[in-house]
VEXFIBA-822392 format. One record per residue (C-alpha): residue in three letters; chain; x, y, z. Coordinates in steps of 0.001 Angstrom, whole numbers, m for minus. Layout:
BEGIN
code / unit / x / y / z
ala / A / X / Y / Z
...
END
This chain:
BEGIN
code / unit / x / y / z
unk / A / m12546 / m4825 / 2406
unk / A / m15021 / m3512 / m186
unk / A / m17831 / m5783 / m1365
unk / A / m19322 / m4509 / m4620
unk / A / m21905 / m6811 / m6163
unk / A / m22295 / m6682 / m9948
unk / A / m18849 / m5587 / m11091
unk / A / m20176 / m2259 / m12425
unk / A / m18805 / 1137 / m11419
unk / A / m21279 / 3661 / m12786
unk / A / m21084 / 3373 / m16577
unk / A / m17882 / 1325 / m16418
unk / A / m16842 / m2283 / m15739
unk / A / m18755 / m5426 / m16722
unk / A / m17752 / m8613 / m18544
unk / A / m17116 / m8114 / m22282
unk / A / m15460 / m11459 / m23061
unk / A / m15830 / m14277 / m25630
unk / A / m18351 / m17012 / m24810
unk / A / m15496 / m19493 / m24301
unk / A / m14187 / m17482 / m21337
unk / A / m17464 / m17112 / m19438
unk / A / m17182 / m20444 / m17529
unk / A / m13718 / m19420 / m16302
unk / A / m14970 / m15939 / m15361
unk / A / m17883 / m17407 / m13392
unk / A / m15590 / m19951 / m11701
unk / A / m13239 / m17130 / m10698
unk / A / m16051 / m14921 / m9412
unk / A / m17334 / m17798 / m7260
unk / A / m13840 / m18398 / m5864
unk / A / m13298 / m14657 / m5230
unk / A / m16530 / m14363 / m3264
unk / A / m15949 / m17545 / m1237
unk / A / m12253 / m17335 / m463
unk / A / m11455 / m13599 / m565
unk / A / m14682 / m11962 / 617
unk / A / m15879 / m14728 / 2992
unk / A / m12469 / m16159 / 4036
unk / A / m13599 / m19742 / 3330
unk / A / m11084 / m22345 / 4557
unk / A / m9083 / m19505 / 6134
unk / A / m7834 / m18266 / 2739
unk / A / m7364 / m14648 / 3838
unk / A / m5639 / m15740 / 7045
unk / A / m3082 / m17717 / 5011
unk / A / m2733 / m14836 / 2508
unk / A / m1991 / m12294 / 5257
unk / A / 485 / m14678 / 6928
unk / A / 2370 / m15265 / 3673
unk / A / 2291 / m11533 / 2853
unk / A / 3999 / m10848 / 6197
unk / A / 6465 / m13770 / 6223
unk / A / 7347 / m13911 / 2505
unk / A / 6518 / m10356 / 1444
unk / A / 7777 / m8442 / 4484
unk / A / 4613 / m6462 / 5323
unk / A / 3865 / m4038 / 6809
unk / A / 5976 / m1614 / 4766
unk / A / 7102 / 1605 / 6529
unk / A / 5580 / 5070 / 6266
unk / A / 8628 / 7363 / 6166
unk / A / 8786 / 11103 / 6798
unk / A / 10747 / 12656 / 3911
unk / A / 12778 / 15391 / 5622
unk / A / 14454 / 16949 / 2573
unk / A / 11334 / 17008 / 404
unk / A / 9294 / 18413 / 3293
unk / A / 11787 / 21266 / 3711
unk / A / 11969 / 21933 / m21
unk / A / 8211 / 22096 / m586
unk / A / 7177 / 23462 / 2841
unk / A / 4721 / 20633 / 3433
unk / A / 4965 / 17431 / 5452
unk / A / 5666 / 14652 / 2955
unk / A / 5291 / 11011 / 3999
unk / A / 6351 / 8131 / 1752
unk / A / 4525 / 4801 / 1769
unk / A / 7495 / 2551 / 1038
unk / A / 6102 / m157 / m1248
unk / A / 9566 / m201 / m2844
unk / A / 10662 / m2080 / 286
unk / A / 8183 / m4921 / m270
unk / A / 9893 / m8178 / m1337
unk / A / 10635 / m7824 / m5039
unk / A / 10816 / m4041 / m4902
unk / A / 7252 / m3075 / m5835
unk / A / 3626 / m3206 / m4710
unk / A / 2867 / m5880 / m7322
unk / A / 3559 / m8791 / m4950
unk / A / 404 / m7982 / m2913
unk / A / m1820 / m8975 / m5817
unk / A / 371 / m11652 / m7397
unk / A / 709 / m13607 / m4155
unk / A / m3042 / m13379 / m3553
unk / A / m3965 / m14601 / m7029
unk / A / m1437 / m17448 / m7194
unk / A / m2599 / m18629 / m3769
unk / A / m6218 / m18386 / m4947
unk / A / m5328 / m20500 / m8004
unk / A / m4051 / m23229 / m5681
unk / A / m7291 / m23133 / m3684
unk / A / m9185 / m23431 / m7020
unk / A / m7177 / m26535 / m7980
unk / A / m5413 / m24921 / m10962
unk / A / m1955 / m26206 / m11868
unk / A / m630 / m23538 / m14307
unk / A / m120 / m19771 / m13957
unk / A / 65 / m17234 / m16801
unk / A / 477 / m13460 / m16550
unk / A / 1261 / m10393 / m18637
unk / A / 3714 / m7658 / m17744
unk / A / 4759 / m4200 / m18938
unk / A / 7609 / m2835 / m16821
unk / A / 8288 / m6349 / m15597
unk / A / 7319 / m5626 / m11984
unk / A / 4120 / m7696 / m12181
unk / A / 5959 / m10397 / m14102
unk / A / 8702 / m10666 / m11499
unk / A / 6158 / m10619 / m8655
unk / A / 4126 / m13392 / m10287
unk / A / 7263 / m15432 / m10992
unk / A / 8318 / m15055 / m7327
unk / A / 4877 / m15991 / m6016
unk / A / 4659 / m19003 / m8350
unk / A / 8106 / m20222 / m7252
unk / A / 7146 / m19675 / m3593
unk / A / 3944 / m21704 / m4037
unk / A / 5457 / m24304 / m6428
unk / A / 3329 / m23467 / m9496
unk / A / 4535 / m23568 / m13162
unk / A / 4477 / m20035 / m14583
unk / A / 4605 / m18352 / m18025
unk / A / 4871 / m14580 / m18523
unk / A / 3816 / m12762 / m21731
unk / A / 5794 / m9557 / m22357
unk / A / 5946 / m7167 / m25325
unk / A / 9203 / m7214 / m27277
unk / A / 9662 / m3447 / m26765
unk / A / 9279 / m3836 / m23017
unk / A / 11674 / m6814 / m22970
unk / A / 14359 / m4551 / m24423
unk / A / 13485 / m1711 / m21976
unk / A / 13401 / m3941 / m18907
unk / A / 16165 / m6517 / m19343
unk / A / 17011 / m6906 / m15605
unk / A / 13409 / m7810 / m14788
unk / A / 13312 / m10344 / m17633
unk / A / 16378 / m12012 / m16118
unk / A / 14769 / m11984 / m12660
unk / A / 11708 / m13805 / m14035
unk / A / 13955 / m16431 / m15610
unk / A / 15896 / m16764 / m12351
unk / A / 12642 / m17597 / m10589
unk / A / 11965 / m20353 / m13112
unk / A / 9269 / m18648 / m15201
unk / A / 9114 / m18899 / m18995
unk / A / 9033 / m15471 / m20703
unk / A / 7096 / m15396 / m23995
unk / A / 7907 / m12354 / m26230
unk / A / 4889 / m10659 / m27865
unk / A / 5883 / m9072 / m31179
unk / A / 2538 / m7755 / m32453
unk / A / 1728 / m4012 / m32510
unk / A / 4260 / m1875 / m30649
unk / A / 5164 / m4790 / m28401
unk / A / 3996 / m3220 / m25128
unk / A / 1522 / m4004 / m22342
unk / A / m1670 / m3794 / m24465
unk / A / m459 / m6505 / m26828
unk / A / 842 / m8604 / m23911
unk / A / m2591 / m8561 / m22240
unk / A / m4300 / m9552 / m25504
unk / A / m1943 / m12496 / m25994
unk / A / m2410 / m13677 / m22402
unk / A / m6188 / m13508 / m22831
unk / A / m5866 / m15745 / m25922
unk / A / m3794 / m18310 / m24006
unk / A / m6314 / m18292 / m21149
unk / A / m9238 / m18870 / m23533
unk / A / m7442 / m21976 / m24850
unk / A / m6426 / m23416 / m21466
unk / A / m9199 / m22407 / m19043
unk / A / m9503 / m25882 / m17507
unk / A / m6115 / m25950 / m15771
unk / A / m4816 / m22347 / m16017
unk / A / m5334 / m19182 / m13971
unk / A / m4565 / m15774 / m15491
unk / A / m2945 / m13506 / m12868
unk / A / m3925 / m10120 / m14259
unk / A / m1671 / m7356 / m12962
unk / A / m3925 / m4352 / m12577
unk / A / m7486 / m3310 / m11770
unk / A / m8460 / m3885 / m15400
unk / A / m10209 / m6690 / m17296
unk / A / m13624 / m8294 / m16812
unk / A / m15254 / m8605 / m13413
unk / A / m14166 / m9855 / m10896
unk / A / m10554 / m8867 / m11731
unk / A / m10902 / m5104 / m10973
unk / A / m12505 / m5787 / m7567
unk / A / m10179 / m8646 / m6686
unk / A / m6937 / m6847 / m7591
unk / A / m8115 / m3752 / m5672
unk / A / m8863 / m5876 / m2608
unk / A / m5457 / m7579 / m2652
unk / A / m3770 / m4160 / m3067
unk / A / m5912 / m2336 / m491
unk / A / m3465 / m3336 / 2251
unk / A / m1361 / m348 / 1095
unk / A / m3958 / 2244 / 2091
unk / A / m5074 / 318 / 5181
unk / A / m1543 / 387 / 6572
unk / A / m905 / 3996 / 5484
unk / A / m4156 / 5236 / 7092
unk / A / m3241 / 3635 / 10413
unk / A / 410 / 4715 / 10235
unk / A / m269 / 8391 / 9439
unk / A / m2753 / 8621 / 12326
unk / A / m165 / 7118 / 14668
unk / A / 2463 / 9556 / 13351
unk / A / 441 / 12796 / 13237
unk / A / m2778 / 12073 / 15126
unk / A / m4856 / 12899 / 12053
unk / A / m5529 / 11960 / 8455
unk / A / m3469 / 13573 / 5661
unk / A / m4743 / 16383 / 3456
unk / A / m3981 / 14297 / 376
unk / A / m2874 / 10905 / m900
unk / A / m922 / 10961 / m4170
unk / A / m204 / 7974 / m6423
unk / A / 859 / 7432 / m10022
unk / A / m1757 / 5912 / m12329
unk / A / m1352 / 3606 / m15315
unk / A / m3801 / 708 / m15142
unk / A / m4369 / 1810 / m11550
unk / A / m3444 / m1042 / m9170
unk / A / m1169 / 967 / m6863
unk / A / m3558 / 3918 / m7173
unk / A / m6630 / 2053 / m5958
unk / A / m4517 / 180 / m3422
unk / A / m3461 / 3500 / m1887
unk / A / m6864 / 5225 / m2223
unk / A / m9358 / 2526 / m1183
unk / A / m9014 / 2935 / 2593
unk / A / m9416 / 6733 / 2272
unk / A / m12368 / 6864 / m123
unk / A / m14909 / 7590 / 2653
unk / A / m12681 / 10316 / 4146
unk / A / m14063 / 13204 / 2107
unk / A / m11522 / 15694 / 3519
unk / A / m8651 / 13660 / 2064
unk / A / m7865 / 14701 / m1516
unk / A / m7090 / 11678 / m3715
unk / A / m4760 / 12618 / m6592
unk / A / m3995 / 10213 / m9467
unk / A / m938 / 11300 / m11486
unk / A / m827 / 10029 / m15046
unk / A / 1982 / 9958 / m17612
unk / A / 1663 / 12999 / m19864
unk / A / 4476 / 11604 / m22039
unk / A / 5808 / 14050 / m24624
unk / A / 2393 / 15533 / m25502
unk / A / m1305 / 15157 / m24651
unk / A / m2193 / 15348 / m28345
unk / A / m2951 / 12264 / m30453
unk / A / m1772 / 11496 / m33974
unk / A / m4652 / 9688 / m35671
unk / A / m2648 / 9185 / m38875
unk / A / 33 / 7124 / m37117
unk / A / m2321 / 5746 / m34453
unk / A / m77 / 6966 / m31628
unk / A / m931 / 8935 / m28486
unk / A / 2472 / 10004 / m27066
unk / A / 1140 / 9764 / m23492
unk / A / m753 / 7419 / m21150
unk / A / m3100 / 10062 / m19708
unk / A / m6272 / 8014 / m20103
unk / A / m8154 / 9532 / m17156
unk / A / m7297 / 13050 / m18337
unk / A / m7971 / 12695 / m22079
unk / A / m9588 / 9284 / m22739
unk / A / m13096 / 8470 / m23910
unk / A / m15478 / 5641 / m23057
unk / A / m14941 / 2323 / m24827
unk / A / m14292 / m1410 / m24310
unk / A / m10846 / m2987 / m23922
unk / A / m9695 / m6278 / m22454
unk / A / m13123 / m7298 / m21210
unk / A / m14336 / m4092 / m19518
unk / A / m15922 / m753 / m20387
unk / A / m13712 / 2088 / m19256
unk / A / m11869 / 5201 / m20426
unk / A / m9492 / 4600 / m23331
unk / A / m7097 / 6370 / m25644
unk / A / m8804 / 5919 / m29005
unk / A / m9231 / 7674 / m32345
unk / A / m12431 / 9157 / m33815
unk / A / m13343 / 5700 / m35230
unk / A / m12985 / 4008 / m31832
unk / A / m9672 / 2294 / m32670
unk / A / m7324 / 1934 / m29694
unk / A / m4310 / 4240 / m29934
unk / A / m764 / 3123 / m29150
unk / A / 259 / 4897 / m25936
unk / A / 3783 / 5939 / m25023
unk / A / 5535 / 7038 / m21854
unk / A / 9119 / 7045 / m20618
unk / A / 7780 / 4660 / m17968
unk / A / 6962 / 1183 / m19305
unk / A / 4707 / 432 / m16335
unk / A / 2359 / 3332 / m17116
unk / A / 2374 / 2672 / m20870
unk / A / m1228 / 1455 / m21307
unk / A / m4113 / 2818 / m23395
unk / A / m6768 / 1995 / m20764
unk / A / m7379 / 2349 / m17043
unk / A / m9294 / 479 / m14344
unk / A / m13065 / 1000 / m14595
unk / A / m13474 / 1833 / m10897
unk / A / m10816 / 4538 / m11098
unk / A / m12500 / 5997 / m14200
unk / A / m15781 / 6149 / m12269
unk / A / m14183 / 7796 / m9234
unk / A / m12738 / 10495 / m11502
unk / A / m16102 / 11073 / m13199
unk / A / m17826 / 11326 / m9812
unk / A / m15261 / 13844 / m8561
unk / A / m13870 / 11697 / m5718
unk / A / m10468 / 11299 / m7411
unk / A / m8634 / 14144 / m9139
unk / A / m6758 / 13130 / m12317
unk / A / m3647 / 15143 / m13194
unk / A / m584 / 14440 / m15327
unk / A / 3093 / 15313 / m15679
unk / A / 5274 / 14873 / m18763
unk / A / 8352 / 12676 / m19275
unk / A / 10817 / 15451 / m18481
unk / A / 9216 / 16350 / m15156
unk / A / 9116 / 12653 / m14178
unk / A / 12818 / 12261 / m15015
unk / A / 13709 / 15358 / m12974
unk / A / 11710 / 13979 / m10038
unk / A / 13510 / 10634 / m10406
unk / A / 16872 / 12371 / m9994
unk / A / 15659 / 14729 / m7263
unk / A / 14303 / 11966 / m4999
unk / A / 17517 / 10003 / m5517
unk / A / 19658 / 13017 / m4589
unk / A / 17530 / 14475 / m1786
unk / A / 16300 / 11364 / 11
unk / A / 18706 / 8610 / m1081
unk / A / 15831 / 6658 / m2663
unk / A / 15886 / 5607 / m6329
unk / A / 12188 / 5418 / m7299
unk / A / 10586 / 3519 / m10149
unk / A / 9900 / 5789 / m13115
unk / A / 6208 / 5092 / m12517
unk / A / 6417 / 6451 / m8952
unk / A / 8522 / 9390 / m10145
unk / A / 5412 / 10803 / m11824
unk / A / 3765 / 11255 / m8399
unk / A / 6852 / 13116 / m7157
unk / A / 6849 / 15148 / m10360
unk / A / 3396 / 16427 / m9463
unk / A / 4614 / 17391 / m5976
unk / A / 7512 / 19201 / m7618
unk / A / 5247 / 21120 / m10020
unk / A / 2320 / 21787 / m7659
unk / A / 3497 / 21707 / m4012
unk / A / 645 / 23976 / m2926
unk / A / m1969 / 21549 / m4292
unk / A / m1313 / 18684 / m1848
unk / A / m2100 / 20480 / 1436
unk / A / m18 / 20653 / 4619
unk / A / 356 / 16877 / 5034
unk / A / 546 / 14447 / 2125
unk / A / 1147 / 10714 / 1716
unk / A / 2809 / 9704 / m1558
unk / A / 2761 / 6062 / m2548
unk / A / 6277 / 5058 / m3563
unk / A / 5046 / 2100 / m5590
unk / A / 8405 / 612 / m6571
unk / A / 12166 / 991 / m6727
unk / A / 13986 / 2173 / m9824
unk / A / 16828 / m299 / m10301
unk / A / 14983 / m1703 / m13317
unk / A / 14847 / 1761 / m14930
unk / A / 18518 / 2714 / m14751
unk / A / 19330 / 1892 / m18398
unk / A / 16315 / 3930 / m19562
unk / A / 17156 / 6852 / m17274
unk / A / 20791 / 6959 / m18426
unk / A / 19684 / 6992 / m22070
unk / A / 16884 / 9557 / m21574
unk / A / 18977 / 11844 / m19352
unk / A / 21811 / 12019 / m21891
unk / A / 19309 / 13270 / m24490
unk / A / 17839 / 16080 / m22347
unk / A / 18848 / 19243 / m20524
unk / A / 17112 / 18541 / m17216
unk / A / 16555 / 21095 / m14482
unk / A / 18542 / 19048 / m11944
unk / A / 22246 / 18703 / m11274
unk / A / 23101 / 15553 / m13241
unk / A / 26635 / 15167 / m14587
unk / A / 26779 / 12417 / m17205
unk / A / 30275 / 13278 / m18414
unk / A / 31831 / 10243 / m16723
unk / A / 30364 / 8021 / m19457
unk / A / 31903 / 10131 / m22220
unk / A / 35249 / 10242 / m20374
unk / A / 35227 / 6457 / m19962
unk / A / 34861 / 5980 / m23730
unk / A / 38004 / 8005 / m24553
END
């Protein structure tokens, strides 16, 4: 496990928070260092046991026969979609809710975009008997109705956020405001490697089990390390989780695939960037307590991002990932909505796996650039796509995709 010291990653990171939050930040940093880094009171032992018994770890590393044949490269899938709840998010949510219990907190709050972090936090809170409230943008609530219902099934309250475009950025802001008001008894389970220190380090450490398992599994399978590890990137939790164990392996190419949306351009007049390609096009600024790369206009105002994938729809990115891109250790690329949708259908048809739209971006890059991943690649399949089916049906009907998708049954059923 990594052990950074000051929460800075080159020019990025830090603690840009209101004075009222500093006691809670310092309390959390103390708890992170004692329980997570030093395993005080056996915290990490209990975390790993619960992650195995409740979460179902380790997840498999699967050889993808059809994709390997199609792209003439050996493609291995790290199956985080098979983790309890259907996404990698449980790794971090379970760790943070357990940490809150060790800290003596008695209320959990969290934000969510695609709903995967919200459902994971709701599951972890129910498992550990903690009251839980989830803040979610109104736009995302309408895009991710099944996940909203899953949160309610697990006993969590879901608070709609109606400001701005009603997506993840506004949900994080609202959760920060609640935390500032209730710091004495409440822990904020942030869902990605964003926010003030120690959140980026702590979330990365809870998620690093993905890369640790994958590194061991690929060596057992092939006798060597892969040429590349590929993961989608929004805030960056599954990305850093997959990359962290490989960061010292210089021969392994680390490829972060962002959402190119409908265009990489920005519209300053409307305040909208129709993409979430922060690593590829963003500039340095401060958002949600940390300095990092952001989608912003010429006056420094944060732009509204947009992607077909709610989970990647965020105007910022984790500060450590931004630093690794600047230093050349991670390569940032992007694919647009159409390519991601085609990859969604292709993986479903070729391998019998319905991926999350977030994960589909990583497969979209493989589809567009098969020669860029080397002879052996590991792709992190960060979540399953059941939650995205309504969006995919709607988006597919509006496009002429380069895959064999017959949607006529819906029209026939309406006659």
